[in-house]
PQR file with spaces between the fields and no chain letter, atoms N, CA, C, O and H, PARSE charges and radii, in Angstrom:
ATOM       1  N    MET     1       0.857   -1.179    0.000 -0.4000 1.5000
ATOM       2  CA   MET     1       0.000    0.000    0.000 -0.0000 2.0000
ATOM       3  C    MET     1       0.902    1.240    0.000  0.5500 1.7000
ATOM       4  O    MET     1       1.624    1.488    0.966 -0.5500 1.4000
ATOM       5  N    ASN     2       0.857    1.998   -1.064 -0.4000 1.5000
ATOM       6  CA   ASN     2       1.643    3.217   -1.131 -0.0000 2.0000
ATOM       7  C    ASN     2       0.812    4.442   -0.795  0.5500 1.7000
ATOM       8  O    ASN     2       1.221    5.270    0.019 -0.5500 1.4000
ATOM       9  H    ASN     2       0.271    1.796   -1.849  0.4000 1.0000
ATOM      10  N    GLU     3      -0.350    4.561   -1.415 -0.4000 1.5000
ATOM      11  CA   GLU     3      -1.249    5.680   -1.146 -0.0000 2.0000
ATOM      12  C    GLU     3      -2.650    5.152   -0.989  0.5500 1.7000
ATOM      13  O    GLU     3      -3.041    4.173   -1.624 -0.5500 1.4000
ATOM      14  H    GLU     3      -0.682    3.889   -2.076  0.4000 1.0000
ATOM      15  N    TYR     4      -3.407    5.821   -0.126 -0.4000 1.5000
ATOM      16  CA   TYR     4      -4.776    5.410    0.121 -0.0000 2.0000
ATOM      17  C    TYR     4      -5.591    6.653    0.425  0.5500 1.7000
ATOM      18  O    TYR     4      -5.277    7.373    1.373 -0.5500 1.4000
ATOM      19  H    TYR     4      -3.089    6.617    0.390  0.4000 1.0000
ATOM      20  N    LEU     5      -6.618    6.921   -0.345 -0.4000 1.5000
ATOM      21  CA   LEU     5      -7.462    8.084   -0.131 -0.0000 2.0000
ATOM      22  C    LEU     5      -8.553    7.726    0.871  0.5500 1.7000
ATOM      23  O    LEU     5      -9.369    6.839    0.624 -0.5500 1.4000
ATOM      24  H    LEU     5      -6.873    6.336   -1.115  0.4000 1.0000
ATOM      25  N    ALA     6      -8.558    8.418    1.991 -0.4000 1.5000
ATOM      26  CA   ALA     6      -9.539    8.139    3.039 -0.0000 2.0000
ATOM      27  C    ALA     6     -10.491    9.325    3.167  0.5500 1.7000
ATOM      28  O    ALA     6     -10.076   10.450    3.445 -0.5500 1.4000
ATOM      29  H    ALA     6      -7.895    9.139    2.192  0.4000 1.0000
ATOM      30  N    HIS     7     -11.768    9.047    2.959 -0.4000 1.5000
ATOM      31  CA   HIS     7     -12.791   10.083    3.093 -0.0000 2.0000
ATOM      32  C    HIS     7     -13.425   10.077    4.476  0.5500 1.7000
ATOM      33  O    HIS     7     -14.174   10.993    4.816 -0.5500 1.4000
ATOM      34  H    HIS     7     -12.105    8.133    2.733  0.4000 1.0000
ATOM      35  N    GLY     8     -13.138    9.071    5.266 -0.4000 1.5000
ATOM      36  CA   GLY     8     -13.738    8.987    6.586 -0.0000 2.0000
ATOM      37  C    GLY     8     -13.185    7.831    7.388  0.5500 1.7000
ATOM      38  O    GLY     8     -12.241    7.164    6.963 -0.5500 1.4000
ATOM      39  H    GLY     8     -12.529    8.327    4.990  0.4000 1.0000
ATOM      40  N    PRO     9     -13.773    7.594    8.550 -0.5600 1.5000
ATOM      41  CA   PRO     9     -13.279    6.564    9.469  0.2800 2.0000
ATOM      42  C    PRO     9     -13.230    5.159    8.870  0.5500 1.7000
ATOM      43  O    PRO     9     -12.318    4.396    9.189 -0.5500 1.4000
ATOM      44  N    ALA    10     -14.173    4.801    8.023 -0.4000 1.5000
ATOM      45  CA   ALA    10     -14.182    3.452    7.448 -0.0000 2.0000
ATOM      46  C    ALA    10     -12.943    3.206    6.599  0.5500 1.7000
ATOM      47  O    ALA    10     -12.345    2.132    6.672 -0.5500 1.4000
ATOM      48  H    ALA    10     -14.914    5.420    7.763  0.4000 1.0000
ATOM      49  N    GLU    11     -12.553    4.185    5.799 -0.4000 1.5000
ATOM      50  CA   GLU    11     -11.381    4.024    4.944 -0.0000 2.0000
ATOM      51  C    GLU    11     -10.089    4.011    5.762  0.5500 1.7000
ATOM      52  O    GLU    11      -9.153    3.281    5.436 -0.5500 1.4000
ATOM      53  H    GLU    11     -13.039    5.057    5.740  0.4000 1.0000
ATOM      54  N    ILE    12     -10.041    4.818    6.822 -0.4000 1.5000
ATOM      55  CA   ILE    12      -8.865    4.811    7.694 -0.0000 2.0000
ATOM      56  C    ILE    12      -8.743    3.441    8.359  0.5500 1.7000
ATOM      57  O    ILE    12      -7.655    2.868    8.425 -0.5500 1.4000
ATOM      58  H    ILE    12     -10.802    5.411    7.086  0.4000 1.0000
ATOM      59  N    GLY    13      -9.857    2.930    8.845 -0.4000 1.5000
ATOM      60  CA   GLY    13      -9.857    1.610    9.466 -0.0000 2.0000
ATOM      61  C    GLY    13      -9.409    0.520    8.521  0.5500 1.7000
ATOM      62  O    GLY    13      -8.651   -0.372    8.904 -0.5500 1.4000
ATOM      63  H    GLY    13     -10.740    3.396    8.791  0.4000 1.0000
ATOM      64  N    LYS    14      -9.873    0.588    7.293 -0.4000 1.5000
ATOM      65  CA   LYS    14      -9.485   -0.404    6.287 -0.0000 2.0000
ATOM      66  C    LYS    14      -7.977   -0.346    6.026  0.5500 1.7000
ATOM      67  O    LYS    14      -7.329   -1.384    5.898 -0.5500 1.4000
ATOM      68  H    LYS    14     -10.488    1.312    6.982  0.4000 1.0000
ATOM      69  N    ALA    15      -7.423    0.859    5.947 -0.4000 1.5000
ATOM      70  CA   ALA    15      -5.989    1.022    5.713 -0.0000 2.0000
ATOM      71  C    ALA    15      -5.183    0.478    6.888  0.5500 1.7000
ATOM      72  O    ALA    15      -4.148   -0.159    6.692 -0.5500 1.4000
ATOM      73  H    ALA    15      -7.950    1.703    6.051  0.4000 1.0000
ATOM      74  N    VAL    16      -5.656    0.727    8.105 -0.4000 1.5000
ATOM      75  CA   VAL    16      -4.962    0.232    9.299 -0.0000 2.0000
ATOM      76  C    VAL    16      -4.995   -1.295    9.326  0.5500 1.7000
ATOM      77  O    VAL    16      -3.978   -1.936    9.589 -0.5500 1.4000
ATOM      78  H    VAL    16      -6.497    1.244    8.264  0.4000 1.0000
ATOM      79  N    ARG    17      -6.164   -1.875    9.053 -0.4000 1.5000
ATOM      80  CA   ARG    17      -6.276   -3.336    9.048 -0.0000 2.0000
ATOM      81  C    ARG    17      -5.348   -3.938    7.992  0.5500 1.7000
ATOM      82  O    ARG    17      -4.658   -4.924    8.251 -0.5500 1.4000
ATOM      83  H    ARG    17      -6.990   -1.354    8.839  0.4000 1.0000
ATOM      84  N    GLN    18      -5.339   -3.343    6.810 -0.4000 1.5000
ATOM      85  CA   GLN    18      -4.493   -3.848    5.729 -0.0000 2.0000
ATOM      86  C    GLN    18      -3.023   -3.793    6.137  0.5500 1.7000
ATOM      87  O    GLN    18      -2.279   -4.747    5.912 -0.5500 1.4000
ATOM      88  H    GLN    18      -5.900   -2.542    6.599  0.4000 1.0000
ATOM      89  N    ARG    19      -2.610   -2.689    6.728 -0.4000 1.5000
ATOM      90  CA   ARG    19      -1.206   -2.545    7.141 -0.0000 2.0000
ATOM      91  C    ARG    19      -0.858   -3.545    8.246  0.5500 1.7000
ATOM      92  O    ARG    19       0.218   -4.142    8.224 -0.5500 1.4000
ATOM      93  H    ARG    19      -3.216   -1.914    6.911  0.4000 1.0000
ATOM      94  N    ARG    20      -1.762   -3.729    9.208 -0.4000 1.5000
ATOM      95  CA   ARG    20      -1.526   -4.696   10.287 -0.0000 2.0000
ATOM      96  C    ARG    20      -1.345   -6.096    9.713  0.5500 1.7000
ATOM      97  O    ARG    20      -0.454   -6.836   10.130 -0.5500 1.4000
ATOM      98  H    ARG    20      -2.636   -3.243    9.225  0.4000 1.0000
ATOM      99  N    GLN    21      -2.189   -6.451    8.762 -0.4000 1.5000
ATOM     100  CA   GLN    21      -2.101   -7.769    8.146 -0.0000 2.0000
ATOM     101  C    GLN    21      -0.820   -7.919    7.325  0.5500 1.7000
ATOM     102  O    GLN    21      -0.218   -8.993    7.307 -0.5500 1.4000
ATOM     103  H    GLN    21      -2.913   -5.850    8.424  0.4000 1.0000
ATOM     104  N    GLU    22      -0.401   -6.847    6.646 -0.4000 1.5000
ATOM     105  CA   GLU    22       0.866   -6.872    5.911 -0.0000 2.0000
ATOM     106  C    GLU    22       2.035   -7.131    6.862  0.5500 1.7000
ATOM     107  O    GLU    22       3.003   -7.805    6.511 -0.5500 1.4000
ATOM     108  H    GLU    22      -0.890   -5.975    6.660  0.4000 1.0000
ATOM     109  N    MET    23       1.921   -6.580    8.074 -0.4000 1.5000
ATOM     110  CA   MET    23       2.964   -6.741    9.080 -0.0000 2.0000
ATOM     111  C    MET    23       2.842   -8.089    9.807  0.5500 1.7000
ATOM     112  O    MET    23       3.663   -8.426   10.661 -0.5500 1.4000
ATOM     113  H    MET    23       1.134   -6.032    8.359  0.4000 1.0000
ATOM     114  N    LYS    24       1.802   -8.848    9.450 -0.4000 1.5000
ATOM     115  CA   LYS    24       1.554  -10.172   10.036 -0.0000 2.0000
ATOM     116  C    LYS    24       1.399  -10.111   11.555  0.5500 1.7000
ATOM     117  O    LYS    24       1.953  -10.931   12.287 -0.5500 1.4000
ATOM     118  H    LYS    24       1.135   -8.575    8.756  0.4000 1.0000
ATOM     119  N    LEU    25       0.630   -9.116   12.010 -0.4000 1.5000
ATOM     120  CA   LEU    25       0.379   -8.931   13.437 -0.0000 2.0000
ATOM     121  C    LEU    25      -1.065   -9.267   13.765  0.5500 1.7000
ATOM     122  O    LEU    25      -1.974   -8.970   12.990 -0.5500 1.4000
ATOM     123  H    LEU    25       0.180   -8.450   11.416  0.4000 1.0000
ATOM     124  N    THR    26      -1.269   -9.884   14.910 -0.4000 1.5000
ATOM     125  CA   THR    26      -2.627  -10.044   15.419 -0.0000 2.0000
ATOM     126  C    THR    26      -3.054   -8.688   15.979  0.5500 1.7000
ATOM     127  O    THR    26      -2.226   -7.798   16.174 -0.5500 1.4000
ATOM     128  H    THR    26      -0.530  -10.126   15.539  0.4000 1.0000
ATOM     129  N    GLN    27      -4.350   -8.542   16.234 -0.4000 1.5000
ATOM     130  CA   GLN    27      -4.798   -7.302   16.855 -0.0000 2.0000
ATOM     131  C    GLN    27      -4.143   -7.113   18.219  0.5500 1.7000
ATOM     132  O    GLN    27      -3.788   -5.993   18.586 -0.5500 1.4000
ATOM     133  H    GLN    27      -5.022   -9.264   16.075  0.4000 1.0000
ATOM     134  N    ALA    28      -3.982   -8.190   18.963 -0.4000 1.5000
ATOM     135  CA   ALA    28      -3.370   -8.091   20.294 -0.0000 2.0000
ATOM     136  C    ALA    28      -1.918   -7.625   20.190  0.5500 1.7000
ATOM     137  O    ALA    28      -1.498   -6.740   20.936 -0.5500 1.4000
ATOM     138  H    ALA    28      -4.271   -9.099   18.664  0.4000 1.0000
ATOM     139  N    ASN    29      -1.154   -8.210   19.277 -0.4000 1.5000
ATOM     140  CA   ASN    29       0.241   -7.798   19.096 -0.0000 2.0000
ATOM     141  C    ASN    29       0.329   -6.347   18.627  0.5500 1.7000
ATOM     142  O    ASN    29       1.157   -5.577   19.113 -0.5500 1.4000
ATOM     143  H    ASN    29      -1.495   -8.929   18.672  0.4000 1.0000
ATOM     144  N    ALA    30      -0.529   -5.985   17.681 -0.4000 1.5000
ATOM     145  CA   ALA    30      -0.526   -4.622   17.142 -0.0000 2.0000
ATOM     146  C    ALA    30      -0.913   -3.610   18.205  0.5500 1.7000
ATOM     147  O    ALA    30      -0.316   -2.536   18.287 -0.5500 1.4000
ATOM     148  H    ALA    30      -1.202   -6.610   17.286  0.4000 1.0000
ATOM     149  N    ALA    31      -1.898   -3.937   19.012 -0.4000 1.5000
ATOM     150  CA   ALA    31      -2.319   -3.030   20.086 -0.0000 2.0000
ATOM     151  C    ALA    31      -1.168   -2.794   21.051  0.5500 1.7000
ATOM     152  O    ALA    31      -0.941   -1.666   21.489 -0.5500 1.4000
ATOM     153  H    ALA    31      -2.383   -4.808   18.945  0.4000 1.0000
ATOM     154  N    GLY    32      -0.437   -3.861   21.384 -0.4000 1.5000
ATOM     155  CA   GLY    32       0.721   -3.711   22.264 -0.0000 2.0000
ATOM     156  C    GLY    32       1.799   -2.843   21.644  0.5500 1.7000
ATOM     157  O    GLY    32       2.391   -2.002   22.320 -0.5500 1.4000
ATOM     158  H    GLY    32      -0.621   -4.777   21.028  0.4000 1.0000
ATOM     159  N    LEU    33       2.054   -3.042   20.360 -0.4000 1.5000
ATOM     160  CA   LEU    33       3.036   -2.241   19.637 -0.0000 2.0000
ATOM     161  C    LEU    33       2.665   -0.757   19.655  0.5500 1.7000
ATOM     162  O    LEU    33       3.529    0.110   19.783 -0.5500 1.4000
ATOM     163  H    LEU    33       1.573   -3.725   19.811  0.4000 1.0000
ATOM     164  N    CYS    34       1.373   -0.483   19.527 -0.4000 1.5000
ATOM     165  CA   CYS    34       0.874    0.895   19.444 -0.0000 2.0000
ATOM     166  C    CYS    34       0.570    1.501   20.810  0.5500 1.7000
ATOM     167  O    CYS    34       0.283    2.694   20.919 -0.5500 1.4000
ATOM     168  H    CYS    34       0.670   -1.187   19.424  0.4000 1.0000
ATOM     169  N    ASN    35       0.634    0.671   21.855 -0.4000 1.5000
ATOM     170  CA   ASN    35       0.307    1.117   23.203 -0.0000 2.0000
ATOM     171  C    ASN    35      -1.139    1.606   23.317  0.5500 1.7000
ATOM     172  O    ASN    35      -1.419    2.624   23.950 -0.5500 1.4000
ATOM     173  H    ASN    35       0.866   -0.298   21.767  0.4000 1.0000
ATOM     174  N    VAL    36      -2.046    0.859   22.690 -0.4000 1.5000
ATOM     175  CA   VAL    36      -3.482    1.111   22.803 -0.0000 2.0000
ATOM     176  C    VAL    36      -4.146   -0.221   23.149  0.5500 1.7000
ATOM     177  O    VAL    36      -3.516   -1.274   23.062 -0.5500 1.4000
ATOM     178  H    VAL    36      -1.818    0.032   22.175  0.4000 1.0000
ATOM     179  N    GLY    37      -5.396   -0.172   23.534 -0.4000 1.5000
ATOM     180  CA   GLY    37      -6.116   -1.392   23.859 -0.0000 2.0000
ATOM     181  C    GLY    37      -6.573   -2.136   22.612  0.5500 1.7000
ATOM     182  O    GLY    37      -6.716   -1.555   21.536 -0.5500 1.4000
ATOM     183  H    GLY    37      -5.909    0.684   23.605  0.4000 1.0000
ATOM     184  N    ILE    38      -6.800   -3.437   22.782 -0.4000 1.5000
ATOM     185  CA   ILE    38      -7.285   -4.255   21.673 -0.0000 2.0000
ATOM     186  C    ILE    38      -8.645   -3.744   21.200  0.5500 1.7000
ATOM     187  O    ILE    38      -8.907   -3.678   19.999 -0.5500 1.4000
ATOM     188  H    ILE    38      -6.684   -3.909   23.656  0.4000 1.0000
ATOM     189  N    ARG    39      -9.502   -3.385   22.148 -0.4000 1.5000
ATOM     190  CA   ARG    39     -10.831   -2.875   21.779 -0.0000 2.0000
ATOM     191  C    ARG    39     -10.703   -1.615   20.926  0.5500 1.7000
ATOM     192  O    ARG    39     -11.408   -1.465   19.928 -0.5500 1.4000
ATOM     193  H    ARG    39      -9.289   -3.439   23.123  0.4000 1.0000
ATOM     194  N    PHE    40      -9.799   -0.705   21.319 -0.4000 1.5000
ATOM     195  CA   PHE    40      -9.609    0.524   20.544 -0.0000 2.0000
ATOM     196  C    PHE    40      -9.189    0.188   19.118  0.5500 1.7000
ATOM     197  O    PHE    40      -9.740    0.729   18.160 -0.5500 1.4000
ATOM     198  H    PHE    40      -9.226   -0.827   22.130  0.4000 1.0000
ATOM     199  N    LEU    41      -8.215   -0.703   18.981 -0.4000 1.5000
ATOM     200  CA   LEU    41      -7.726   -1.067   17.654 -0.0000 2.0000
ATOM     201  C    LEU    41      -8.833   -1.712   16.822  0.5500 1.7000
ATOM     202  O    LEU    41      -8.969   -1.423   15.633 -0.5500 1.4000
ATOM     203  H    LEU    41      -7.768   -1.143   19.760  0.4000 1.0000
ATOM     204  N    SER    42      -9.610   -2.574   17.439 -0.4000 1.5000
ATOM     205  CA   SER    42     -10.721   -3.206   16.742 -0.0000 2.0000
ATOM     206  C    SER    42     -11.735   -2.169   16.270  0.5500 1.7000
ATOM     207  O    SER    42     -12.199   -2.221   15.131 -0.5500 1.4000
ATOM     208  H    SER    42      -9.500   -2.808   18.404  0.4000 1.0000
ATOM     209  N    GLU    43     -12.073   -1.236   17.143 -0.4000 1.5000
ATOM     210  CA   GLU    43     -13.029   -0.180   16.770 -0.0000 2.0000
ATOM     211  C    GLU    43     -12.472    0.693   15.657  0.5500 1.7000
ATOM     212  O    GLU    43     -13.214    1.107   14.767 -0.5500 1.4000
ATOM     213  H    GLU    43     -11.695   -1.195   18.068  0.4000 1.0000
ATOM     214  N    LEU    44     -11.173    0.979   15.696 -0.4000 1.5000
ATOM     215  CA   LEU    44     -10.534    1.759   14.635 -0.0000 2.0000
ATOM     216  C    LEU    44     -10.631    1.019   13.306  0.5500 1.7000
ATOM     217  O    LEU    44     -11.023    1.599   12.293 -0.5500 1.4000
ATOM     218  H    LEU    44     -10.570    0.642   16.419  0.4000 1.0000
ATOM     219  N    GLU    45     -10.275   -0.257   13.312 -0.4000 1.5000
ATOM     220  CA   GLU    45     -10.325   -1.050   12.082 -0.0000 2.0000
ATOM     221  C    GLU    45     -11.748   -1.175   11.545  0.5500 1.7000
ATOM     222  O    GLU    45     -11.943   -1.353   10.342 -0.5500 1.4000
ATOM     223  H    GLU    45      -9.957   -0.729   14.135  0.4000 1.0000
ATOM     224  N    ASN    46     -12.730   -1.084   12.418 -0.4000 1.5000
ATOM     225  CA   ASN    46     -14.130   -1.191   12.003 -0.0000 2.0000
ATOM     226  C    ASN    46     -14.753    0.167   11.677  0.5500 1.7000
ATOM     227  O    ASN    46     -15.952    0.249   11.409 -0.5500 1.4000
ATOM     228  H    ASN    46     -12.571   -0.939   13.394  0.4000 1.0000
ATOM     229  N    GLY    47     -13.949    1.229   11.698 -0.4000 1.5000
ATOM     230  CA   GLY    47     -14.410    2.535   11.247 -0.0000 2.0000
ATOM     231  C    GLY    47     -15.256    3.316   12.226  0.5500 1.7000
ATOM     232  O    GLY    47     -16.040    4.168   11.809 -0.5500 1.4000
ATOM     233  H    GLY    47     -12.975    1.163   11.916  0.4000 1.0000
ATOM     234  N    LYS    48     -15.125    3.054   13.520 -0.4000 1.5000
ATOM     235  CA   LYS    48     -15.903    3.818   14.503 -0.0000 2.0000
ATOM     236  C    LYS    48     -15.548    5.300   14.371  0.5500 1.7000
ATOM     237  O    LYS    48     -14.371    5.655   14.431 -0.5500 1.4000
ATOM     238  H    LYS    48     -14.489    2.361   13.859  0.4000 1.0000
ATOM     239  N    PRO    49     -16.538    6.163   14.194 -0.5600 1.5000
ATOM     240  CA   PRO    49     -16.260    7.571   13.903  0.2800 2.0000
ATOM     241  C    PRO    49     -15.949    8.439   15.121  0.5500 1.7000
ATOM     242  O    PRO    49     -15.576    9.599   14.947 -0.5500 1.4000
ATOM     243  N    THR    50     -16.085    7.929   16.340 -0.4000 1.5000
ATOM     244  CA   THR    50     -15.931    8.779   17.521 -0.0000 2.0000
ATOM     245  C    THR    50     -14.684    8.471   18.335  0.5500 1.7000
ATOM     246  O    THR    50     -14.658    8.730   19.538 -0.5500 1.4000
ATOM     247  H    THR    50     -16.388    6.986   16.481  0.4000 1.0000
ATOM     248  N    LEU    51     -13.664    7.929   17.713 -0.4000 1.5000
ATOM     249  CA   LEU    51     -12.443    7.593   18.440 -0.0000 2.0000
ATOM     250  C    LEU    51     -11.585    8.823   18.683  0.5500 1.7000
ATOM     251  O    LEU    51     -11.688    9.822   17.970 -0.5500 1.4000
ATOM     252  H    LEU    51     -13.685    7.719   16.736  0.4000 1.0000
ATOM     253  N    HIS    52     -10.741    8.737   19.696 -0.4000 1.5000
ATOM     254  CA   HIS    52      -9.841    9.827   20.079 -0.0000 2.0000
ATOM     255  C    HIS    52      -8.785   10.025   18.984  0.5500 1.7000
ATOM     256  O    HIS    52      -8.023    9.107   18.678 -0.5500 1.4000
ATOM     257  H    HIS    52     -10.658    7.927   20.275  0.4000 1.0000
ATOM     258  N    LEU    53      -8.745   11.215   18.402 -0.4000 1.5000
ATOM     259  CA   LEU    53      -7.846   11.486   17.282 -0.0000 2.0000
ATOM     260  C    LEU    53      -6.385   11.268   17.646  0.5500 1.7000
ATOM     261  O    LEU    53      -5.615   10.760   16.831 -0.5500 1.4000
ATOM     262  H    LEU    53      -9.364   11.960   18.651  0.4000 1.0000
ATOM     263  N    GLY    54      -5.997   11.641   18.845 -0.4000 1.5000
ATOM     264  CA   GLY    54      -4.611   11.457   19.262 -0.0000 2.0000
ATOM     265  C    GLY    54      -4.198    9.999   19.230  0.5500 1.7000
ATOM     266  O    GLY    54      -3.088    9.673   18.810 -0.5500 1.4000
ATOM     267  H    GLY    54      -6.623   12.054   19.507  0.4000 1.0000
ATOM     268  N    LYS    55      -5.087    9.118   19.672 -0.4000 1.5000
ATOM     269  CA   LYS    55      -4.783    7.688   19.657 -0.0000 2.0000
ATOM     270  C    LYS    55      -4.753    7.155   18.224  0.5500 1.7000
ATOM     271  O    LYS    55      -3.922    6.310   17.892 -0.5500 1.4000
ATOM     272  H    LYS    55      -5.989    9.383   20.012  0.4000 1.0000
ATOM     273  N    VAL    56      -5.648    7.644   17.388 -0.4000 1.5000
ATOM     274  CA   VAL    56      -5.646    7.222   15.980 -0.0000 2.0000
ATOM     275  C    VAL    56      -4.301    7.594   15.352  0.5500 1.7000
ATOM     276  O    VAL    56      -3.697    6.787   14.646 -0.5500 1.4000
ATOM     277  H    VAL    56      -6.323    8.330   17.659  0.4000 1.0000
ATOM     278  N    MET    57      -3.843    8.803   15.609 -0.4000 1.5000
ATOM     279  CA   MET    57      -2.563    9.245   15.046 -0.0000 2.0000
ATOM     280  C    MET    57      -1.411    8.403   15.583  0.5500 1.7000
ATOM     281  O    MET    57      -0.457    8.129   14.854 -0.5500 1.4000
ATOM     282  H    MET    57      -4.334    9.459   16.183  0.4000 1.0000
ATOM     283  N    LYS    58      -1.484    7.992   16.843 -0.4000 1.5000
ATOM     284  CA   LYS    58      -0.457    7.137   17.438 -0.0000 2.0000
ATOM     285  C    LYS    58      -0.375    5.804   16.696  0.5500 1.7000
ATOM     286  O    LYS    58       0.718    5.307   16.424 -0.5500 1.4000
ATOM     287  H    LYS    58      -2.258    8.215   17.435  0.4000 1.0000
ATOM     288  N    VAL    59      -1.530    5.228   16.369 -0.4000 1.5000
ATOM     289  CA   VAL    59      -1.563    3.962   15.635 -0.0000 2.0000
ATOM     290  C    VAL    59      -0.996    4.153   14.229  0.5500 1.7000
ATOM     291  O    VAL    59      -0.196    3.343   13.762 -0.5500 1.4000
ATOM     292  H    VAL    59      -2.418    5.631   16.589  0.4000 1.0000
ATOM     293  N    LEU    60      -1.412    5.224   13.563 -0.4000 1.5000
ATOM     294  CA   LEU    60      -0.906    5.477   12.214 -0.0000 2.0000
ATOM     295  C    LEU    60       0.617    5.589   12.211  0.5500 1.7000
ATOM     296  O    LEU    60       1.286    5.012   11.354 -0.5500 1.4000
ATOM     297  H    LEU    60      -2.062    5.882   13.943  0.4000 1.0000
ATOM     298  N    ARG    61       1.158    6.331   13.170 -0.4000 1.5000
ATOM     299  CA   ARG    61       2.623    6.481   13.253 -0.0000 2.0000
ATOM     300  C    ARG    61       3.294    5.129   13.503  0.5500 1.7000
ATOM     301  O    ARG    61       4.297    4.806   12.866 -0.5500 1.4000
ATOM     302  H    ARG    61       0.615    6.799   13.866  0.4000 1.0000
ATOM     303  N    ALA    62       2.748    4.346   14.422 -0.4000 1.5000
ATOM     304  CA   ALA    62       3.344    3.046   14.752 -0.0000 2.0000
ATOM     305  C    ALA    62       3.367    2.113   13.547  0.5500 1.7000
ATOM     306  O    ALA    62       4.262    1.277   13.419 -0.5500 1.4000
ATOM     307  H    ALA    62       1.933    4.608   14.940  0.4000 1.0000
ATOM     308  N    PHE    63       2.383    2.258   12.668 -0.4000 1.5000
ATOM     309  CA   PHE    63       2.308    1.416   11.477 -0.0000 2.0000
ATOM     310  C    PHE    63       3.035    2.027   10.288  0.5500 1.7000
ATOM     311  O    PHE    63       3.009    1.471    9.191 -0.5500 1.4000
ATOM     312  H    PHE    63       1.656    2.937   12.772  0.4000 1.0000
ATOM     313  N    GLY    64       3.679    3.157   10.497 -0.4000 1.5000
ATOM     314  CA   GLY    64       4.428    3.791    9.415 -0.0000 2.0000
ATOM     315  C    GLY    64       3.538    4.465    8.392  0.5500 1.7000
ATOM     316  O    GLY    64       3.930    4.642    7.239 -0.5500 1.4000
ATOM     317  H    GLY    64       3.700    3.610   11.389  0.4000 1.0000
ATOM     318  N    LEU    65       2.328    4.845    8.815 -0.4000 1.5000
ATOM     319  CA   LEU    65       1.395    5.532    7.913 -0.0000 2.0000
ATOM     320  C    LEU    65       1.446    7.028    8.199  0.5500 1.7000
ATOM     321  O    LEU    65       1.663    7.440    9.338 -0.5500 1.4000
ATOM     322  H    LEU    65       2.009    4.701    9.751  0.4000 1.0000
ATOM     323  N    MET    66       1.245    7.833    7.169 -0.4000 1.5000
ATOM     324  CA   MET    66       1.327    9.271    7.305 -0.0000 2.0000
ATOM     325  C    MET    66       0.001    9.897    6.888  0.5500 1.7000
ATOM     326  O    MET    66      -0.692    9.390    6.006 -0.5500 1.4000
ATOM     327  H    MET    66       1.069    7.498    6.244  0.4000 1.0000
ATOM     328  N    THR    67      -0.339   11.003    7.534 -0.4000 1.5000
ATOM     329  CA   THR    67      -1.568   11.719    7.218 -0.0000 2.0000
ATOM     330  C    THR    67      -1.219   12.977    6.427  0.5500 1.7000
ATOM     331  O    THR    67      -0.382   13.774    6.851 -0.5500 1.4000
ATOM     332  H    THR    67       0.224   11.415    8.251  0.4000 1.0000
ATOM     333  N    ILE    68      -1.861   13.147    5.288 -0.4000 1.5000
ATOM     334  CA   ILE    68      -1.657   14.336    4.467 -0.0000 2.0000
ATOM     335  C    ILE    68      -3.018   14.993    4.270  0.5500 1.7000
ATOM     336  O    ILE    68      -3.972   14.334    3.857 -0.5500 1.4000
ATOM     337  H    ILE    68      -2.542   12.500    4.943  0.4000 1.0000
ATOM     338  N    LEU    69      -3.111   16.267    4.558 -0.4000 1.5000
ATOM     339  CA   LEU    69      -4.339   17.010    4.360 -0.0000 2.0000
ATOM     340  C    LEU    69      -4.152   17.958    3.187  0.5500 1.7000
ATOM     341  O    LEU    69      -3.130   18.636    3.080 -0.5500 1.4000
ATOM     342  H    LEU    69      -2.336   16.803    4.893  0.4000 1.0000
ATOM     343  N    LYS    70      -5.147   18.000    2.307 -0.4000 1.5000
ATOM     344  CA   LYS    70      -5.073   18.966    1.211 -0.0000 2.0000
ATOM     345  C    LYS    70      -6.496   19.350    0.828  0.5500 1.7000
ATOM     346  O    LYS    70      -7.454   18.625    1.099 -0.5500 1.4000
ATOM     347  H    LYS    70      -5.978   17.450    2.394  0.4000 1.0000
ATOM     348  N    ARG    71      -6.601   20.490    0.203 -0.4000 1.5000
ATOM     349  CA   ARG    71      -7.910   20.974   -0.226 -0.0000 2.0000
ATOM     350  C    ARG    71      -8.397   20.152   -1.387  0.5500 1.7000
ATOM     351  O    ARG    71      -7.608   19.722   -2.228 -0.5500 1.4000
ATOM     352  H    ARG    71      -5.823   21.079   -0.017  0.4000 1.0000
ATOM     353  N    LYS    72      -9.690   19.931   -1.439 -0.4000 1.5000
ATOM     354  CA   LYS    72     -10.308   19.189   -2.547 -0.0000 2.0000
ATOM     355  C    LYS    72     -10.017   19.867   -3.869  0.5500 1.7000
ATOM     356  O    LYS    72     -10.053   21.093   -3.978 -0.5500 1.4000
ATOM     357  H    LYS    72     -10.331   20.280   -0.756  0.4000 1.0000
ATOM     358  N    GLY    73      -9.731   19.057   -4.865 -0.4000 1.5000
ATOM     359  CA   GLY    73      -9.554   19.593   -6.214 -0.0000 2.0000
ATOM     360  C    GLY    73      -8.222   20.269   -6.448  0.5500 1.7000
ATOM     361  O    GLY    73      -7.968   20.755   -7.550 -0.5500 1.4000
ATOM     362  H    GLY    73      -9.702   18.061   -4.776  0.4000 1.0000
ATOM     363  N    ILE    74      -7.366   20.315   -5.448 -0.4000 1.5000
ATOM     364  CA   ILE    74      -6.073   20.959   -5.600 -0.0000 2.0000
ATOM     365  C    ILE    74      -5.012   19.871   -5.741  0.5500 1.7000
ATOM     366  O    ILE    74      -4.839   19.043   -4.846 -0.5500 1.4000
ATOM     367  H    ILE    74      -7.572   19.921   -4.553  0.4000 1.0000
ATOM     368  N    GLU    75      -4.319   19.878   -6.843 -0.4000 1.5000
ATOM     369  CA   GLU    75      -3.232   18.922   -7.055 -0.0000 2.0000
ATOM     370  C    GLU    75      -1.944   19.515   -6.520  0.5500 1.7000
ATOM     371  O    GLU    75      -1.725   20.723   -6.619 -0.5500 1.4000
ATOM     372  H    GLU    75      -4.459   20.550   -7.570  0.4000 1.0000
ATOM     373  N    PRO    76      -1.080   18.665   -5.948 -0.5600 1.5000
ATOM     374  CA   PRO    76       0.205   19.178   -5.415  0.2800 2.0000
ATOM     375  C    PRO    76       1.134   19.652   -6.499  0.5500 1.7000
ATOM     376  O    PRO    76       2.241   20.106   -6.208 -0.5500 1.4000
């Protein structure tokens, strides 16, 4: 996975699950790596929209994923 366009929590969760599986980690192992609970990681992977943004960013960093924000319709 090089780039992934995420419009909301479901797409972010899908990207996290895909990356975890690429790393061959169980949810329990991944949660420990990210220093979050298994329930949190499961809810993130399932696209729960009300999760704590700071924790989501912690998981993304631990998995080597980066967040890029840009205006719609604007090419870099």
